[in-house]
C-alpha positions as CSV (number, residue, x, y, z in Angstrom):
1,X,53.2,-27.5,52.2
2,X,51.7,-27.8,55.7
3,X,51.5,-31.0,57.6
4,X,48.4,-31.5,59.6
5,X,49.0,-32.8,63.1
6,X,46.6,-34.8,65.1
7,X,46.6,-35.2,68.8
8,X,46.7,-38.8,69.6
9,X,47.0,-38.9,73.3
10,X,44.5,-39.1,76.1
11,X,44.6,-35.3,76.5
12,X,41.4,-34.9,74.5
13,X,39.7,-37.6,76.4
14,X,40.9,-36.3,79.7
15,X,39.6,-32.9,78.9
16,X,36.1,-34.4,78.7
17,X,36.3,-36.0,82.1
18,X,35.6,-34.4,85.4
19,X,39.1,-34.9,86.6
20,X,41.3,-33.4,83.9
21,X,45.0,-33.8,84.2
22,X,47.0,-30.8,85.6
23,X,48.4,-29.9,82.2
24,X,46.8,-30.4,78.8
25,X,47.7,-29.3,75.2
26,X,45.2,-28.1,72.6
27,X,45.2,-26.7,69.1
28,X,48.6,-28.2,68.1
29,X,49.9,-27.0,64.8
30,X,53.4,-27.9,63.5
31,X,53.8,-26.5,60.0
32,X,56.3,-28.3,57.8
33,X,59.6,-26.6,57.5
34,X,60.6,-25.1,54.2
35,X,62.2,-27.8,52.0
36,X,65.9,-28.1,52.7
37,X,65.6,-26.3,56.1
38,X,65.8,-28.4,59.3
39,X,64.2,-25.7,61.6
40,X,60.5,-25.6,62.2
41,X,58.1,-23.9,64.6
42,X,55.3,-25.3,66.8
43,X,52.1,-23.6,68.0
44,X,49.7,-24.8,70.6
45,X,47.8,-23.9,73.8
46,X,48.9,-25.2,77.1
47,X,46.1,-25.3,79.7
48,X,46.8,-25.5,83.5
49,X,43.8,-27.3,84.9
50,X,45.2,-27.3,88.5
51,X,44.9,-25.0,91.4
52,X,48.6,-24.3,91.4
53,X,51.0,-22.5,89.1
54,X,52.9,-24.9,86.7
55,X,56.4,-24.0,85.6
56,X,57.7,-25.6,82.5
57,X,61.5,-25.7,82.4
58,X,62.1,-27.9,79.3
59,X,60.5,-29.3,76.2
60,X,61.9,-32.4,74.5
61,X,61.1,-34.8,71.7
62,X,62.9,-38.2,71.3
63,X,62.4,-37.9,67.5
64,X,63.8,-34.3,67.1
65,X,67.3,-33.1,67.5
66,X,66.0,-30.5,70.0
67,X,63.1,-28.3,71.0
68,X,63.2,-24.9,72.6
69,X,60.6,-22.5,73.9
70,X,61.0,-19.1,72.2
71,X,59.4,-15.7,72.2
72,X,59.3,-13.1,69.4
73,X,59.1,-9.5,70.5
74,X,59.1,-6.1,68.7
75,X,62.0,-3.9,70.0
76,X,62.5,-0.5,68.4
77,X,60.6,-1.6,65.3
78,X,62.7,-4.7,64.9
79,X,61.4,-8.2,65.5
80,X,63.7,-10.2,67.9
81,X,63.5,-13.8,68.9
82,X,64.9,-15.1,72.2
83,X,64.8,-18.4,74.1
84,X,62.5,-18.6,77.0
85,X,64.3,-20.5,79.9
86,X,61.0,-21.4,81.7
87,X,57.3,-20.8,81.2
88,X,54.9,-20.1,84.1
89,X,51.3,-20.9,83.7
90,X,49.1,-19.6,86.5
91,X,46.5,-21.8,88.1
92,X,43.4,-22.4,85.9
93,X,45.0,-20.3,83.1
94,X,46.4,-21.1,79.7
95,X,49.4,-19.9,77.6
96,X,49.1,-19.7,73.8
97,X,52.1,-20.4,71.6
98,X,51.4,-18.6,68.3
99,X,53.0,-16.9,65.3
100,X,54.8,-13.7,66.2
101,X,54.8,-14.4,70.0
102,X,55.6,-17.5,72.1
103,X,56.3,-20.6,70.0
104,X,58.3,-23.8,69.9
105,X,61.5,-24.0,67.8
106,X,62.0,-27.5,66.4
107,X,65.2,-28.9,64.9
108,X,64.3,-31.8,62.7
109,X,66.7,-34.6,61.9
110,X,67.7,-35.2,58.2
111,X,64.9,-37.8,57.9
112,X,61.6,-36.3,59.1
113,X,59.6,-38.6,61.5
114,X,56.1,-39.7,60.7
115,X,55.1,-39.2,64.3
116,X,56.7,-37.4,67.3
117,X,56.2,-36.9,71.0
118,X,56.4,-33.5,72.7
119,X,57.4,-33.8,76.3
120,X,56.9,-30.9,78.8
121,X,59.0,-31.0,81.9
122,X,59.3,-29.2,85.3
123,X,62.9,-30.0,86.2
124,X,63.2,-33.8,85.9
125,X,59.5,-34.3,86.2
126,X,57.5,-35.1,83.1
127,X,54.3,-33.1,83.2
128,X,52.8,-33.9,79.8
129,X,53.6,-36.1,76.8
130,X,51.7,-35.4,73.6
131,X,51.9,-37.8,70.7
132,X,51.5,-36.1,67.3
133,X,51.1,-37.8,64.0
134,X,52.4,-36.0,60.9
135,X,50.1,-36.1,57.9
136,X,50.4,-34.5,54.6
């Protein structure tokens, strides 16, 4: 079963304004983990609206045990997944997190939250917080 996630922050509204924030998130999809499994994945597009490179060093969620940026690659015919320590988004460019490539790994607590916040950091600086509502 998949949960449908709705973006509830000002990101969508800001994208419609002339002065978009430096970093926005679009097309967020967080499929529900397989029953009995605490690991899940997250997919989205991060858009750098600024004239400077943005480097994301960490992703967190107060409602989850942890969140990591990962990348799946094909090496000698074998699919391998590795953690991505930081993500660089060039000025006026976007990075897509999708199946079989870059994605978020999510560790859910025993009791799944009804809503969560994804927080994207550069060092200690919070760049973007995206509130996501989980719907069946």
